[in-house]
C-alpha positions as CSV (number, residue, x, y, z in Angstrom):
1,M,118.2,-66.1,-141.9
2,R,119.2,-66.5,-138.1
3,I,122.9,-66.6,-137.7
4,A,124.7,-68.0,-134.6
5,L,128.1,-66.2,-134.0
6,L,130.9,-68.0,-132.0
7,G,133.2,-65.4,-130.6
8,R,132.9,-61.5,-130.4
9,G,136.4,-60.7,-131.1
10,K,137.7,-58.0,-133.6
11,T,136.3,-59.8,-136.7
12,G,133.2,-61.3,-134.9
13,S,132.2,-57.9,-133.8
14,K,132.2,-56.8,-137.6
15,V,130.1,-59.7,-138.5
16,L,127.6,-58.3,-135.8
17,E,127.8,-54.9,-137.4
18,L,127.7,-55.6,-140.8
19,S,124.9,-58.3,-141.1
20,A,121.5,-57.6,-142.5
21,H,120.2,-60.7,-140.8
22,A,119.5,-61.5,-137.1
23,V,122.7,-62.5,-135.3
24,E,123.1,-64.0,-131.7
25,V,126.6,-64.2,-130.2
26,F,127.8,-67.2,-128.2
27,D,131.0,-66.6,-126.0
28,R,132.4,-67.0,-122.6
29,S,129.4,-65.3,-121.3
30,R,127.0,-67.2,-122.9
31,P,128.3,-70.5,-123.9
32,A,127.0,-72.4,-126.9
33,T,124.8,-75.5,-126.2
34,Y,123.0,-77.7,-128.5
35,E,119.4,-76.6,-127.6
36,A,120.5,-73.1,-128.6
37,L,122.5,-73.6,-131.6
38,K,119.9,-76.0,-133.3
39,E,117.6,-73.0,-133.6
40,F,119.8,-71.2,-136.2
41,D,120.0,-71.4,-139.9
42,V,123.8,-71.2,-140.0
43,I,126.7,-70.9,-137.7
44,I,129.8,-68.5,-138.2
45,S,132.8,-68.8,-136.1
46,F,136.0,-66.6,-135.6
47,L,137.0,-68.4,-132.6
48,P,140.7,-69.2,-131.9
49,G,141.7,-72.6,-133.3
50,D,141.7,-74.5,-130.1
51,A,138.4,-73.1,-128.7
52,F,136.9,-73.9,-132.2
53,R,138.3,-77.5,-132.4
54,E,136.7,-78.1,-128.9
55,L,133.2,-77.2,-130.3
56,I,133.4,-79.4,-133.3
57,P,131.6,-82.5,-131.9
58,L,128.8,-79.9,-130.6
59,L,128.6,-78.4,-134.0
60,L,128.3,-81.8,-135.8
61,E,125.4,-82.6,-133.4
62,T,123.4,-79.5,-134.3
63,K,123.4,-80.5,-138.1
64,R,123.8,-77.0,-138.9
65,P,125.8,-75.6,-141.9
66,V,128.9,-73.9,-140.5
67,V,131.1,-71.0,-141.8
68,T,134.6,-70.7,-139.8
69,G,137.6,-68.7,-140.0
70,S,139.2,-70.2,-137.2
71,T,142.9,-70.8,-137.5
72,G,145.9,-72.2,-135.8
73,F,144.6,-75.9,-135.6
74,A,144.7,-78.8,-137.8
75,W,141.6,-80.5,-139.3
76,P,141.2,-84.1,-138.6
77,A,142.2,-86.2,-141.7
78,D,139.0,-87.8,-142.3
79,F,136.9,-84.7,-141.5
80,D,135.6,-84.2,-145.0
81,R,134.2,-87.8,-145.0
82,V,132.7,-87.3,-141.8
83,L,130.7,-84.2,-143.0
84,K,129.7,-86.1,-146.1
85,E,128.5,-89.2,-144.0
86,K,126.3,-86.7,-142.0
87,G,125.1,-84.8,-145.0
88,L,126.5,-81.5,-143.8
89,A,128.4,-78.8,-145.6
90,W,130.8,-76.6,-144.0
91,I,132.7,-73.6,-145.7
92,H,136.4,-72.8,-144.1
93,A,138.9,-70.3,-144.9
94,T,142.1,-68.8,-143.5
95,N,141.1,-65.4,-145.0
96,F,137.7,-64.5,-146.1
97,S,138.7,-61.6,-148.5
98,L,137.4,-61.9,-152.0
99,G,140.7,-60.1,-153.1
100,V,142.6,-63.1,-151.7
101,V,140.7,-65.3,-154.1
102,V,142.1,-63.2,-156.9
103,L,145.7,-63.4,-155.2
104,K,145.5,-67.2,-155.2
105,Q,144.9,-67.1,-159.0
106,L,148.2,-65.1,-159.3
107,I,150.1,-67.1,-157.0
108,Q,149.3,-70.3,-158.9
109,R,150.4,-68.7,-162.2
110,L,153.8,-67.5,-160.6
111,G,154.2,-71.0,-159.2
112,Q,153.8,-72.2,-163.0
113,V,156.3,-69.8,-164.5
114,S,158.8,-69.7,-161.7
115,S,160.5,-72.5,-163.7
116,L,161.8,-70.0,-166.1
117,F,164.2,-68.8,-163.4
118,P,167.0,-71.4,-162.7
119,K,168.4,-69.3,-159.8
120,K,165.5,-67.8,-157.5
121,E,164.4,-67.5,-154.0
122,L,160.8,-67.8,-153.1
123,S,159.7,-66.0,-149.8
124,I,156.5,-65.1,-148.0
125,H,156.3,-62.3,-145.3
126,E,153.4,-61.8,-143.3
127,V,152.4,-59.0,-140.8
128,H,149.6,-58.9,-138.4
129,H,148.5,-57.1,-135.0
130,T,150.0,-58.1,-131.7
131,K,147.1,-59.9,-130.6
132,K,147.1,-62.6,-133.3
133,V,148.3,-65.8,-131.5
134,D,149.1,-68.3,-134.4
135,A,152.3,-67.7,-136.7
136,P,152.7,-68.2,-139.5
137,S,149.1,-66.9,-140.2
138,G,146.8,-69.5,-141.9
139,T,146.7,-67.1,-145.1
140,A,150.5,-67.4,-145.5
141,L,150.4,-71.0,-145.1
142,S,147.6,-71.2,-147.8
143,M,149.9,-69.1,-150.1
144,K,152.7,-71.5,-149.7
145,E,150.1,-74.4,-150.5
146,W,148.8,-72.7,-153.7
147,L,152.4,-71.9,-154.9
148,H,153.2,-75.8,-154.8
149,Q,156.9,-75.2,-154.0
150,D,159.2,-74.7,-151.3
151,C,159.1,-71.4,-149.7
152,A,160.3,-69.6,-146.7
153,I,157.7,-67.8,-144.4
154,T,158.6,-65.0,-141.9
155,S,156.0,-63.5,-139.4
156,E,156.0,-60.0,-137.8
157,R,153.5,-58.9,-135.0
158,T,153.2,-55.3,-134.7
159,G,150.7,-52.6,-133.7
160,D,147.1,-53.2,-134.9
161,V,147.7,-54.4,-138.4
162,V,144.8,-56.2,-139.9
163,G,146.8,-58.4,-142.4
164,L,149.7,-57.8,-144.8
165,H,150.9,-60.8,-147.0
166,T,153.6,-60.5,-149.4
167,L,155.2,-63.2,-151.7
168,T,158.5,-62.5,-153.5
169,L,160.3,-64.3,-156.1
170,A,163.9,-62.8,-156.2
171,T,166.4,-63.6,-158.8
172,P,169.9,-62.3,-159.3
173,S,168.6,-59.8,-161.8
174,E,165.0,-59.0,-160.9
175,T,162.3,-59.2,-158.5
176,I,158.6,-60.0,-158.7
177,T,156.3,-59.1,-155.8
178,L,152.6,-60.2,-155.3
179,G,151.0,-58.9,-152.1
180,H,147.6,-58.2,-150.3
181,E,146.8,-55.7,-147.6
182,A,143.6,-55.8,-145.7
183,K,142.7,-52.4,-144.4
184,D,139.5,-53.2,-142.6
185,R,138.4,-56.5,-140.8
186,G,135.1,-55.8,-142.3
187,L,136.0,-57.4,-145.5
188,F,136.5,-60.8,-143.7
189,A,133.1,-60.4,-142.2
190,E,131.6,-59.6,-145.6
191,G,133.2,-62.7,-147.1
192,A,131.8,-64.8,-144.2
193,L,128.5,-63.4,-144.6
194,W,128.5,-64.1,-148.3
195,A,129.6,-67.8,-147.4
196,A,126.7,-68.0,-144.7
197,D,123.9,-66.8,-147.3
198,Y,125.4,-69.1,-150.0
199,L,125.4,-72.1,-147.7
200,V,121.6,-71.5,-146.9
201,S,120.3,-70.4,-150.1
202,K,122.2,-72.3,-152.6
203,P,122.7,-76.3,-153.1
204,L,126.2,-77.1,-151.7
205,T,127.2,-80.8,-151.7
206,P,128.0,-82.3,-148.3
207,G,131.8,-82.0,-147.3
208,L,134.3,-79.5,-146.1
209,H,134.6,-76.8,-148.7
210,P,137.4,-74.1,-149.0
211,F,135.9,-70.5,-149.4
212,Q,138.0,-69.8,-152.3
213,K,136.7,-72.8,-154.2
214,V,133.3,-71.9,-153.4
215,V,133.6,-68.5,-154.9
216,E,135.5,-69.6,-157.8
217,T,132.7,-72.2,-158.7
218,H,130.0,-69.6,-158.2
219,L,132.0,-67.2,-160.7
220,S,132.1,-69.9,-163.3
221,L,128.3,-70.6,-163.3
């Protein structure tokens, strides 16, 4: 399997380091082109959101499967339909940690049982390194979506923190906390490589697929 890697940032570098397959990097010194990308089996992106969004037309043109962890941008409303019409399958995630897939299940359950507490406050706090541009993080926004309830989000940028997310349900008499700490960026690279291998080796219907749902479907087989 040949992988085209867009961007060589902190997580992209981990993809290059951990992949058992051939990986070639495309960045500012080697811009991605149609002629180059069409030769690969799959494309992985950890570019900043704005940079990735600018490349979407080119990526569609290559007709290659794409795995993207780019955040800080909004997908076009009809993009799933576009991919289906073109017969393309892409996998996206705000966080490629397999542990966050487990966290999602717990958050959804907490959202269901929170009705037991008439007086409560729900909050999410996320902490990342100082070079992370978008805030709140994509993972924090996903956590709020999984909760299916209004929830305040606060962000902190400090040091070289890989990623720390904490969801708190506080009542006058007790507190429930769910959290996930990423200790090494390699876990995001491992998840993206798993997704890339899945796209190439497994039949996946055309469309835009959340990483979490792909993993959940795989576990249920």
